[in-house]
C-alpha positions as CSV (number, residue, x, y, z in Angstrom):
1,M,6.1,62.4,-3.1
2,G,9.2,63.1,-4.5
3,K,11.9,61.0,-5.5
4,L,14.6,62.0,-2.9
5,T,11.9,61.8,-0.5
6,R,11.6,57.8,-1.5
7,A,15.2,57.8,-1.9
8,L,15.6,58.8,1.9
9,I,13.1,56.6,3.3
10,V,14.5,53.0,1.1
11,A,17.9,54.0,2.5
12,L,16.6,54.5,6.1
13,L,14.8,50.9,6.3
14,V,17.6,49.1,4.2
15,T,19.6,50.7,7.5
16,A,16.9,49.5,9.7
17,T,17.2,46.3,8.4
18,G,20.8,46.2,8.7
19,V,21.1,46.9,12.5
20,A,18.7,44.4,13.1
21,V,20.2,42.0,11.6
22,T,23.6,42.2,12.8
23,L,22.4,42.9,16.4
24,A,20.4,39.3,16.7
25,T,21.3,37.1,19.2
26,R,22.4,33.4,19.2
27,P,20.7,31.0,22.2
28,G,22.7,31.9,25.1
29,G,22.8,35.7,24.4
30,K,26.3,36.3,22.6
31,T,25.5,38.6,19.8
32,V,26.6,37.8,16.5
33,G,28.2,41.0,14.1
34,S,28.2,44.4,15.1
35,P,26.1,47.4,14.0
36,G,29.1,48.5,11.6
37,M,29.4,45.1,9.8
38,G,25.7,44.8,8.2
39,S,25.7,42.1,5.3
40,L,28.4,40.1,6.9
41,G,27.2,39.6,10.3
42,A,23.7,38.5,8.3
43,V,25.9,36.2,6.7
44,A,27.6,35.0,9.6
45,H,24.4,34.5,11.7
46,A,22.4,32.5,8.9
47,Q,25.8,29.9,8.4
48,T,25.7,29.5,12.4
49,V,21.8,28.9,12.1
50,Q,22.2,26.2,9.6
51,D,24.8,25.1,11.6
52,E,22.7,24.9,15.1
53,I,19.7,23.4,12.4
54,A,21.7,20.6,11.0
55,A,23.6,19.8,14.4
56,S,19.6,19.6,16.0
57,G,18.7,17.4,12.7
58,Q,21.6,14.8,13.6
59,A,20.9,14.8,17.1
60,A,17.4,13.9,16.9
61,I,18.3,11.1,14.6
62,K,21.0,9.6,16.9
63,A,18.3,9.9,19.6
64,A,15.8,8.1,17.2
65,I,18.1,5.5,16.6
66,N,19.6,5.0,20.2
67,R,15.7,4.5,21.2
68,V,14.8,2.0,18.6
69,A,18.0,0.0,18.0
70,P,18.0,-2.2,21.6
71,S,14.4,-3.5,20.0
72,V,15.7,-4.4,17.0
73,V,16.3,-8.5,16.8
74,K,17.6,-11.0,14.4
75,V,15.5,-14.3,13.3
76,E,16.7,-17.0,11.7
77,V,14.6,-19.4,10.3
78,A,15.7,-23.2,9.4
79,K,14.1,-24.4,6.3
80,R,13.1,-28.2,5.1
81,T,13.2,-27.7,1.5
82,A,13.3,-30.2,-1.4
83,S,16.7,-31.1,-3.0
84,L,17.7,-30.5,-6.7
85,W,17.6,-34.3,-7.0
86,D,14.1,-34.7,-5.3
87,T,12.5,-32.0,-7.8
88,L,14.1,-34.1,-10.6
89,L,12.3,-37.3,-9.3
90,Q,9.1,-36.0,-9.8
91,D,9.2,-36.6,-12.9
92,P,7.4,-39.4,-14.1
93,F,9.7,-41.0,-16.7
94,L,12.4,-41.0,-14.3
95,R,10.0,-42.9,-11.5
96,R,9.3,-45.3,-14.3
97,F,12.7,-46.1,-15.6
98,F,15.1,-45.9,-13.1
99,D,15.4,-47.3,-10.1
100,L,16.0,-43.8,-8.1
101,G,15.5,-43.5,-4.3
102,P,14.9,-40.2,-2.8
103,R,18.1,-38.5,-1.0
104,G,15.9,-36.2,1.4
105,D,15.4,-32.5,2.2
106,R,17.9,-30.3,2.5
107,E,17.8,-27.5,5.5
108,V,18.4,-24.1,4.6
109,T,19.0,-21.0,7.4
110,S,17.1,-17.8,6.2
111,I,17.4,-14.2,8.1
112,G,15.2,-11.6,8.8
113,S,14.5,-8.9,11.0
114,G,12.0,-8.0,14.0
115,F,11.3,-6.0,16.8
116,V,9.7,-6.4,20.4
117,V,6.4,-5.0,21.3
118,E,4.4,-5.4,24.2
119,H,0.7,-6.3,24.5
120,G,-1.1,-7.5,27.7
121,G,2.0,-7.5,29.8
122,V,3.6,-10.0,27.3
123,R,6.6,-9.0,25.2
124,Y,6.5,-10.5,21.1
125,V,8.8,-10.5,18.2
126,L,6.7,-8.9,15.0
127,T,8.3,-9.7,11.8
128,N,7.2,-11.1,8.2
129,A,4.9,-13.9,7.5
130,H,6.8,-14.6,4.6
131,V,10.1,-14.9,7.2
132,V,8.6,-17.9,8.8
133,E,7.1,-19.0,6.4
134,G,7.7,-23.0,6.5
135,A,9.8,-23.1,9.7
136,I,10.9,-25.9,11.7
137,A,13.0,-23.4,14.0
138,I,13.3,-20.1,14.9
139,R,15.9,-18.5,16.8
140,V,15.8,-14.9,17.5
141,T,19.2,-12.3,18.7
142,D,19.3,-9.0,20.4
143,K,21.7,-6.5,20.3
144,T,23.8,-8.3,23.0
145,G,24.4,-11.1,21.1
146,K,22.0,-13.2,23.2
147,D,19.9,-15.7,21.2
148,L,16.5,-17.8,22.3
149,P,14.6,-20.5,21.0
150,A,11.0,-18.7,19.5
151,K,8.3,-20.1,18.0
152,V,5.5,-18.4,15.9
153,V,2.0,-17.8,17.8
154,G,0.2,-16.6,14.6
155,T,0.6,-14.9,11.5
156,D,-1.7,-13.0,9.1
157,V,-1.0,-13.4,5.3
158,L,-3.0,-10.1,4.4
159,L,-0.4,-8.2,6.4
160,D,2.3,-10.5,6.0
161,L,2.5,-10.2,9.5
162,A,4.2,-13.1,12.2
163,V,4.0,-12.6,15.9
164,I,6.6,-14.6,17.3
165,A,6.9,-15.5,21.2
166,I,9.8,-16.5,23.0
167,E,9.9,-19.7,24.6
168,D,12.2,-18.4,27.9
169,G,10.8,-15.3,28.2
170,L,12.4,-12.3,26.4
171,D,14.6,-9.3,28.5
172,V,14.3,-6.7,25.6
173,P,12.9,-3.7,25.8
174,P,9.8,-3.1,24.1
175,V,9.4,-0.4,21.1
176,T,7.6,2.9,21.3
177,V,4.4,2.4,18.9
178,G,3.7,5.4,16.9
179,D,0.7,7.0,15.0
180,S,1.0,5.7,10.9
181,D,-1.7,7.8,10.2
182,L,-0.3,11.1,11.3
183,L,3.2,10.0,8.3
184,E,3.1,12.9,6.1
185,I,5.1,12.7,2.4
186,G,8.8,14.1,3.3
187,D,9.0,12.7,7.0
188,W,12.4,11.6,7.7
189,V,12.2,7.9,8.3
190,I,15.0,5.0,9.6
191,A,15.1,1.5,8.5
192,I,16.7,-0.6,11.2
193,G,17.5,-4.2,10.3
194,N,19.8,-7.3,9.1
195,P,20.4,-6.6,5.2
196,L,22.6,-9.5,4.0
197,G,23.3,-11.0,7.4
198,L,25.0,-7.6,8.7
199,S,23.3,-6.8,12.3
200,H,22.1,-3.6,13.3
201,T,22.5,-1.8,10.2
202,V,20.7,1.8,10.0
203,T,19.7,3.9,6.9
204,L,17.9,7.0,6.6
205,G,15.8,8.2,3.9
206,I,11.8,10.3,3.9
207,V,8.1,9.2,3.6
208,S,7.7,8.8,-0.9
209,A,4.3,8.3,-0.6
210,L,1.6,6.9,1.3
211,G,-1.2,4.4,0.5
212,R,0.8,2.5,-2.1
213,D,-1.6,-0.7,-3.2
214,V,1.5,-2.9,-4.2
215,P,1.4,-6.5,-6.2
216,R,2.2,-9.5,-3.6
217,P,5.4,-11.2,-5.2
218,D,3.5,-14.8,-5.7
219,G,0.6,-13.1,-7.5
220,S,-2.1,-13.7,-5.1
221,G,-3.3,-9.9,-4.4
222,Y,-2.3,-7.0,-3.5
223,Y,-0.1,-4.9,0.0
224,R,-3.0,-2.4,0.6
225,R,-2.2,0.9,2.3
226,M,1.5,0.3,2.2
227,I,3.9,3.2,3.1
228,Q,6.9,4.1,0.6
229,T,10.4,5.0,0.6
230,D,13.5,5.7,-0.1
231,A,14.7,4.4,3.0
232,A,17.8,1.6,1.8
233,I,16.2,-2.1,2.1
234,N,18.1,-5.3,1.1
235,P,17.2,-9.0,1.5
236,G,17.5,-9.6,5.6
237,N,15.9,-6.2,6.5
238,S,12.2,-7.9,5.7
239,G,10.7,-7.8,9.4
240,G,12.4,-4.8,10.8
241,P,11.0,-1.7,12.3
242,L,10.5,1.9,10.3
243,V,11.1,4.4,12.3
244,N,9.8,8.5,12.6
245,A,12.1,10.8,14.0
246,Y,11.0,10.7,17.6
247,G,12.2,6.9,17.8
248,Q,8.7,5.9,17.5
249,V,7.6,2.6,15.1
250,V,5.7,3.5,12.5
251,G,5.8,0.9,9.9
252,M,7.3,-2.6,9.2
253,N,9.9,-3.2,6.5
254,T,8.5,-5.5,4.3
255,I,8.7,-5.4,0.1
256,I,11.9,-4.3,-1.9
257,A,11.2,-3.0,-5.9
258,R,14.3,-4.3,-7.6
259,S,12.6,-3.6,-11.2
260,T,9.9,-3.5,-13.4
261,E,8.1,-6.2,-15.4
262,S,10.0,-5.3,-18.4
263,G,13.3,-5.6,-16.6
264,V,14.4,-1.5,-15.7
265,A,16.4,-1.6,-13.0
266,V,14.7,0.2,-10.2
267,E,16.4,1.9,-6.7
268,G,14.9,4.1,-3.7
269,I,11.2,2.0,-4.3
270,N,10.4,0.2,-1.0
271,F,7.3,0.0,1.3
272,A,6.6,-0.9,4.8
273,V,3.0,-2.1,6.4
274,P,1.1,0.9,8.8
275,I,1.8,0.1,12.2
276,N,-1.8,0.9,12.8
277,E,-3.0,-2.0,11.1
278,I,-0.4,-4.2,12.7
279,V,-1.2,-3.4,16.5
280,R,-5.0,-4.1,15.7
281,A,-3.9,-7.5,14.2
282,L,-1.6,-8.0,17.0
283,S,-4.4,-7.8,19.5
284,Q,-6.5,-10.8,17.6
285,I,-3.2,-12.7,17.2
286,A,-2.0,-12.6,20.5
287,V,-5.6,-13.9,21.7
288,H,-6.8,-16.1,18.7
289,G,-3.2,-16.8,17.2
290,K,-4.8,-15.4,13.9
291,V,-7.2,-12.7,12.5
292,T,-10.8,-12.7,11.9
293,R,-11.7,-9.3,9.3
294,A,-15.4,-8.6,8.4
295,W,-16.5,-7.9,5.4
296,L,-19.4,-6.0,3.1
297,G,-19.1,-8.7,-0.1
298,V,-18.8,-6.0,-2.6
299,Y,-15.7,-4.4,-4.9
300,I,-15.3,-1.3,-4.8
301,Q,-13.3,2.0,-6.6
302,D,-12.5,5.3,-6.1
303,I,-14.8,8.2,-7.7
304,L,-12.5,9.6,-10.5
305,P,-12.4,13.8,-10.5
306,G,-15.4,13.7,-13.4
307,M,-16.5,10.6,-12.4
308,A,-18.8,12.3,-9.6
309,S,-21.1,14.1,-12.1
310,Q,-22.0,11.0,-14.1
311,L,-23.0,10.3,-10.4
312,G,-24.8,12.7,-9.5
313,L,-22.1,13.5,-6.2
314,A,-20.0,16.0,-5.4
315,A,-15.9,14.9,-6.4
316,G,-14.5,13.4,-3.5
317,H,-17.4,12.0,-1.7
318,G,-18.3,8.4,-1.3
319,V,-16.7,5.2,-2.9
320,L,-18.0,3.5,-6.1
321,V,-19.8,-0.2,-6.1
322,A,-18.4,-1.6,-9.4
323,D,-19.8,-5.5,-8.0
324,V,-21.5,-6.8,-5.2
325,V,-20.2,-10.7,-4.5
326,P,-23.5,-12.8,-5.3
327,G,-24.7,-14.5,-2.0
328,G,-22.7,-11.7,0.6
329,P,-23.5,-9.7,2.9
330,A,-24.2,-6.6,0.8
331,A,-26.0,-8.9,-2.1
332,E,-28.3,-10.5,0.7
333,A,-28.8,-6.5,1.8
334,G,-29.6,-5.8,-1.8
335,M,-27.0,-3.4,-2.4
336,K,-26.2,-3.1,-6.1
337,A,-23.5,-2.5,-8.1
338,G,-23.4,1.3,-9.5
339,D,-24.6,2.4,-5.9
340,V,-22.1,4.7,-4.1
341,I,-21.2,4.1,-0.5
342,T,-21.0,7.8,1.6
343,A,-21.3,6.5,5.2
344,V,-21.1,3.6,7.5
345,D,-22.5,4.1,10.5
346,G,-23.1,8.1,10.0
347,R,-19.2,7.5,9.7
348,P,-18.5,9.7,6.2
349,I,-16.8,7.3,3.9
350,R,-14.3,9.4,1.5
351,D,-12.3,7.0,-0.4
352,T,-11.6,3.3,-0.7
353,N,-8.9,2.3,2.1
354,A,-11.7,4.8,4.3
355,L,-14.2,2.0,3.8
356,Q,-12.2,-0.9,3.9
357,L,-10.9,0.2,7.4
358,E,-13.8,1.0,8.8
359,V,-15.4,-2.3,7.7
360,M,-12.6,-5.2,8.2
361,Y,-12.0,-4.5,12.1
362,R,-15.2,-4.9,13.0
363,A,-16.7,-8.1,14.4
364,V,-18.2,-10.8,11.9
365,G,-22.0,-11.1,12.6
366,E,-22.1,-7.5,13.4
367,E,-24.7,-5.2,12.0
368,V,-23.8,-1.8,9.7
369,L,-25.7,1.3,8.6
370,V,-24.8,1.6,5.5
371,T,-25.6,4.9,3.4
372,I,-25.5,4.8,-0.3
373,V,-26.5,6.8,-3.1
374,R,-28.7,5.6,-6.0
375,D,-29.9,7.0,-9.2
376,G,-29.5,10.3,-7.0
377,S,-31.2,9.2,-4.2
378,E,-29.9,8.8,-1.0
379,I,-30.9,5.8,1.4
380,S,-29.6,3.7,4.2
381,I,-29.2,-0.2,4.0
382,P,-28.4,-2.2,7.2
383,V,-26.3,-5.0,6.4
384,V,-24.8,-8.1,8.9
385,L,-20.9,-8.4,8.2
386,G,-19.4,-11.8,7.2
387,E,-16.3,-13.0,7.4
388,R,-13.7,-11.9,4.6
389,P,-12.2,-14.4,2.6
390,E,-9.0,-14.3,1.1
391,E,-7.9,-12.3,-1.3
392,V,-7.0,-13.8,-4.7
393,A,-5.4,-12.5,-7.6
394,S,-7.1,-11.1,-10.9
395,S,-5.6,-11.1,-14.4
396,A,-7.1,-10.6,-17.9
397,G,-6.1,-10.6,-21.3
398,G,-5.6,-12.6,-24.4
399,P,-3.8,-12.7,-28.2
400,E,-4.9,-10.6,-30.7
401,A,-8.2,-10.9,-33.1
402,E,-9.8,-9.1,-36.2
403,P,-10.2,-5.3,-36.0
404,G,-13.7,-4.3,-34.8
405,E,-15.4,-1.4,-34.8
406,E,-13.2,1.4,-33.0
407,K,-13.5,4.0,-30.7
408,F,-11.6,6.0,-28.2
409,G,-8.6,3.7,-29.3
410,L,-10.7,0.7,-28.3
411,T,-11.5,-2.3,-31.1
412,V,-14.4,-4.4,-29.9
413,A,-16.2,-6.9,-31.2
414,A,-19.7,-8.8,-30.7
415,I,-19.1,-11.9,-27.9
416,T,-18.7,-15.0,-30.4
417,P,-18.1,-18.8,-29.2
418,E,-14.6,-18.2,-30.1
419,L,-13.9,-15.0,-28.8
420,A,-16.3,-16.3,-25.1
421,S,-13.4,-18.7,-25.5
422,R,-10.1,-17.3,-26.5
423,Y,-10.8,-14.9,-23.4
424,S,-12.5,-16.6,-21.1
425,L,-15.8,-15.1,-21.2
426,T,-19.1,-16.1,-19.4
427,R,-21.4,-13.7,-20.4
428,T,-23.0,-12.9,-24.2
429,Q,-24.1,-9.5,-23.9
430,G,-21.9,-6.6,-23.8
431,V,-19.1,-6.2,-26.5
432,V,-15.6,-7.7,-25.8
433,V,-12.3,-5.6,-26.5
434,I,-9.8,-7.1,-28.6
435,A,-7.0,-4.2,-29.1
436,V,-6.2,-1.3,-27.3
437,A,-4.3,1.1,-29.1
438,P,-1.4,1.9,-27.6
439,G,-1.5,6.2,-26.4
440,S,-4.9,6.0,-26.3
441,R,-7.7,7.4,-23.5
442,A,-8.4,3.5,-23.4
443,Y,-4.8,2.4,-22.9
444,W,-3.7,5.2,-20.7
445,A,-7.3,4.0,-18.4
446,G,-5.8,0.4,-17.9
447,L,-8.2,-1.3,-20.6
448,T,-7.2,-4.7,-22.2
449,A,-8.5,-7.3,-24.4
450,G,-10.7,-9.4,-22.7
451,D,-12.5,-6.6,-21.5
452,V,-16.5,-6.9,-21.6
453,V,-17.8,-3.0,-22.1
454,V,-22.0,-3.5,-20.3
455,E,-22.5,0.3,-20.5
456,V,-21.7,3.7,-21.6
457,N,-22.3,6.8,-19.6
458,R,-24.3,5.0,-17.8
459,N,-26.6,3.3,-20.9
460,P,-26.5,-0.1,-21.3
461,V,-24.5,-2.0,-24.2
462,S,-25.9,-5.4,-25.1
463,S,-24.7,-5.8,-28.8
464,L,-22.5,-4.3,-31.3
465,G,-25.3,-2.5,-32.4
466,D,-26.0,-0.9,-28.9
467,W,-22.2,0.1,-29.0
468,N,-22.4,2.0,-32.2
469,E,-25.3,4.1,-31.7
470,L,-24.0,5.1,-28.3
471,V,-20.8,6.4,-29.1
472,A,-21.6,7.6,-32.0
473,G,-23.0,10.5,-30.9
474,I,-19.8,11.1,-28.4
475,G,-16.6,13.3,-29.5
476,D,-13.4,11.4,-29.4
477,W,-12.4,13.4,-26.4
478,E,-15.3,13.7,-24.5
479,E,-15.1,13.0,-20.9
480,V,-16.6,9.1,-20.9
481,L,-17.5,6.5,-18.5
482,L,-17.5,2.7,-19.6
483,T,-18.6,0.0,-17.4
484,I,-16.6,-3.0,-18.0
485,V,-16.4,-6.8,-17.0
486,R,-13.3,-8.3,-16.2
487,S,-11.9,-11.6,-14.8
488,G,-16.2,-12.0,-13.4
489,R,-16.0,-8.4,-11.7
490,T,-17.7,-5.5,-13.0
491,Q,-15.6,-2.1,-13.0
492,F,-15.9,1.3,-14.1
493,V,-13.6,3.4,-15.8
494,F,-13.4,6.4,-16.5
495,L,-11.9,7.9,-20.0
496,R,-10.7,11.7,-19.4
């Protein structure tokens, strides 16, 4: 084909495209541009489309707000707290040498948010448990300004959920509940509540992340599987709804990230409890006033890339049992640390969240068939589920010690009575980490002083001699699977 022929074909294609664009029509049948205004017509059409998209998006957000706003309430809680005077009087010195009588507690009022749901034909107000904690009186105010006394039906500390009943009934429409499992990163979300006491404030953002595990402010464990959003939330928003663009409630606003442990200011990081878990808990609280969860009695962790080959598994398949609670259901059934749970009653398990949700909302005493992989072989073990105890926080750490053997950024030493006392260790086998080099692989993997290494690549470490022998043949940057014990719990740590 000659150059002239190719040029004619290109010219015809450009002309045809221009005509097609200029003759495009908008909804309603109006033609944009004309055959003689190719490029200008295309620009005008594109601008019109953008305007229509923006108008459509605004209309959807406004519709979502109008759908949920009437169901959002202000929750005012009167609490009794000790005065500074009474706090000082707890000092034994003052009580012994000064005849000072107590001045009594003082009442304070805190404000949170809530929203109305319907369950079993009854309407309840949902809010955070920390909003109503220690309440001596609760008042709920709807959007019209009508306020009514309320009482707590029950709470669930794990989800920071409180269910409230209005004593004289509640003439407020319930929200439409969505499906938090369908959320995706980037979805629009709306927060509605009473930040700083400013009633019915609306903020807009997106879903920033899903499945976050967030430390509780009081250090008593973690909030699990949280929705992270950048929709602005402030004190007073606690307990308010997180709403999707369709006007459905997909979460409850709970945690505000303000600063890091080092004091760095944080903005745009807020967390909400998924509504699907709230609905499951509500069905129990409405009947029993509390939530009872089933429990396997294992400490678990996800299988990281590279660990799968060490365990003889395919990537993204199963959950690693880091440790088994002595006397717990799994221990009684014969499960061991190092087992990999791949299914429960035939349902595949791909990560820790899937396993927890598969088990925790079953009935206590129910028998389940747990499929595991142990030493490359698949076996099934029947386990009778127990009742889940309250989650508690764990921590580890300690002061520096004299340098010892070093590998992968770890300085380790044999467990001596002095080190056992320093790090509160209860075991004598293994090697204890006494220092972690900043920026090393061990540092980024989260290892810390006081951790006890008991295996290297699944080979047991009973002494410093074992450690030296095992790590001698491993390159500084080879992938390594360490088994450690921290605060009495076994964990697997993968060094990449």
